Backbone bond lengths (Angstrom), bond angles and torsions (degrees), N, CA, C in turn:
res aa  C-N    CA-C-N  psi(-1)  N-CA   C-N-CA  omega(-1)  CA-C   N-CA-C  phi
1 M - - - 1.417 - - 1.506 112.38 -
2 Q 1.318 115.77 145.39 1.425 120.51 179.72 1.515 109.90 -102.71
3 Y 1.285 119.39 133.85 1.440 123.44 -176.76 1.477 109.00 -108.37
4 D 1.381 113.58 147.66 1.497 118.85 172.93 1.521 112.55 -84.47
5 E 1.325 113.97 -32.77 1.443 120.33 -176.25 1.522 105.74 -141.13
6 I 1.340 117.37 145.52 1.537 121.83 167.12 1.481 109.96 -125.13
7 D 1.280 114.63 149.07 1.456 122.21 -179.22 1.470 109.32 -128.93
8 L 1.348 116.63 134.39 1.448 122.72 178.54 1.470 112.38 -119.02
9 R 1.297 120.43 132.69 1.472 119.79 179.44 1.585 107.54 -145.18
10 V 1.323 114.11 152.78 1.454 120.49 -179.87 1.541 105.51 -109.95
11 R 1.337 109.53 127.99 1.499 116.16 178.60 1.483 109.34 -125.96
12 E 1.343 119.64 158.55 1.380 122.62 171.97 1.483 109.60 -109.50
13 R 1.335 114.61 128.74 1.468 118.94 -178.42 1.533 107.09 -135.85
14 D 1.258 118.14 123.99 1.446 122.03 179.42 1.508 114.20 59.14
15 G 1.325 114.07 36.44 1.508 119.63 -178.82 1.475 114.57 75.29
16 E 1.366 121.43 7.80 1.456 125.91 179.20 1.462 110.10 -121.63
17 R 1.384 116.35 136.26 1.452 121.01 176.51 1.516 107.43 -78.49
18 R 1.363 111.90 139.27 1.483 118.60 178.73 1.522 108.15 -133.44
19 I 1.302 116.21 146.82 1.457 119.12 176.60 1.577 104.05 -106.25
20 E 1.316 117.23 129.66 1.452 123.54 177.36 1.486 106.60 -115.34
21 I 1.295 117.13 135.67 1.421 125.49 176.61 1.528 108.47 -124.74
22 D 1.381 112.16 124.06 1.453 118.15 177.65 1.491 107.16 -118.12
23 G 1.336 112.31 153.07 1.432 120.88 178.70 1.508 108.38 -119.41
24 Y 1.328 112.82 145.94 1.554 119.86 179.11 1.512 105.70 -121.72
25 F 1.400 110.46 131.49 1.446 119.06 179.93 1.477 112.13 -133.72
26 R 1.367 115.58 161.82 1.441 122.16 176.17 1.414 109.05 -87.82
27 P 1.359 121.94 128.63 1.484 122.13 174.06 1.486 110.83 -67.46
28 Y 1.364 116.85 -30.61 1.478 119.16 -177.77 1.541 103.07 -133.87
29 P 1.353 121.78 150.80 1.390 120.91 -177.20 1.530 114.29 -62.38
30 E 1.277 120.38 -24.51 1.444 123.68 177.21 1.518 115.94 -89.65
31 S 1.350 117.47 3.70 1.439 122.64 -176.50 1.520 109.27 -64.56
32 K 1.417 114.25 142.66 1.373 122.69 174.35 1.530 110.48 -85.54
33 F 1.350 116.46 162.54 1.509 121.59 -179.52 1.477 109.98 -48.45
34 S 1.297 116.49 -47.97 1.512 119.52 -177.39 1.497 115.06 -60.00
35 E 1.374 117.36 -15.27 1.414 121.72 177.05 1.551 115.00 -99.93
36 Y 1.296 114.14 0.86 1.506 117.42 177.42 1.504 112.03 -57.64
37 R 1.264 116.82 149.80 1.483 121.35 174.49 1.471 110.02 -109.72
38 Q 1.306 114.17 150.29 1.479 122.75 -178.87 1.527 109.47 -100.20
39 N 1.304 115.15 141.67 1.439 121.64 -178.52 1.566 106.96 -138.86
40 A 1.287 118.60 122.79 1.535 120.03 175.46 1.498 108.06 -66.04
41 I 1.306 119.97 128.90 1.407 123.82 -179.17 1.541 106.58 -99.10
42 V 1.342 119.33 -58.75 1.422 121.73 175.17 1.572 112.76 -146.80
43 D 1.290 112.38 159.27 1.473 122.62 178.10 1.488 104.07 -135.07
44 L 1.350 117.60 104.73 1.453 124.49 -174.35 1.454 115.17 -111.26
45 T 1.346 114.82 143.38 1.466 121.19 169.72 1.604 106.35 -74.62
46 E 1.298 116.20 167.93 1.431 117.02 -179.18 1.541 111.51 -64.86
47 E 1.321 118.78 -35.95 1.470 120.83 175.55 1.547 111.60 -64.54
48 Q 1.263 117.36 -44.41 1.468 120.30 174.65 1.502 113.35 -59.94
49 A 1.327 120.14 -42.28 1.432 126.15 178.42 1.536 110.18 -63.35
50 R 1.350 116.00 -37.59 1.469 113.89 178.97 1.520 111.47 -74.70
51 Q 1.292 121.15 -30.82 1.391 124.94 -179.65 1.629 107.14 -68.14
52 L 1.330 114.28 -45.02 1.489 120.26 175.82 1.460 111.37 -57.59
53 Y 1.327 116.31 -46.82 1.469 124.75 179.20 1.581 109.75 -53.15
54 A 1.327 113.96 -47.69 1.473 118.77 -178.51 1.520 112.60 -65.56
55 E 1.351 113.34 -43.94 1.486 116.19 179.99 1.552 111.79 -70.51
56 L 1.316 117.33 -32.21 1.487 116.00 177.01 1.495 111.87 -70.74
57 G 1.292 115.33 -38.72 1.469 122.08 176.25 1.505 112.16 -55.69
58 E 1.296 114.94 -49.06 1.444 122.25 176.94 1.510 114.12 -58.05
59 Q 1.350 112.46 -43.88 1.487 118.39 -179.22 1.536 111.01 -65.82
60 L 1.363 116.04 -43.85 1.435 122.39 -176.39 1.559 109.68 -66.99
61 A 1.342 114.91 -37.74 1.512 118.41 176.89 1.490 111.53 -63.97
62 A 1.398 117.17 -32.20 1.411 119.38 -178.89 1.524 110.24 -72.64
63 W 1.242 117.24 -24.64 1.477 120.80 179.03 1.460 114.87 -75.18
64 E 1.404 115.56 -19.22 1.495 118.46 -175.37 1.503 109.38 -76.00
């Protein structure tokens, strides 16, 4: 799915920090921002977020 906007936030749940990433998309091409829908993309633990960070960094470096 392609998102028009993404939102990242850090929350604490059960004493553990988690990173939540939500995506916002238009249900119809002519939809206004107020009509966008939210879809949870990922909910990561700190360890998972660090692993994703490392892998994304490697991939982006390969693109340069």
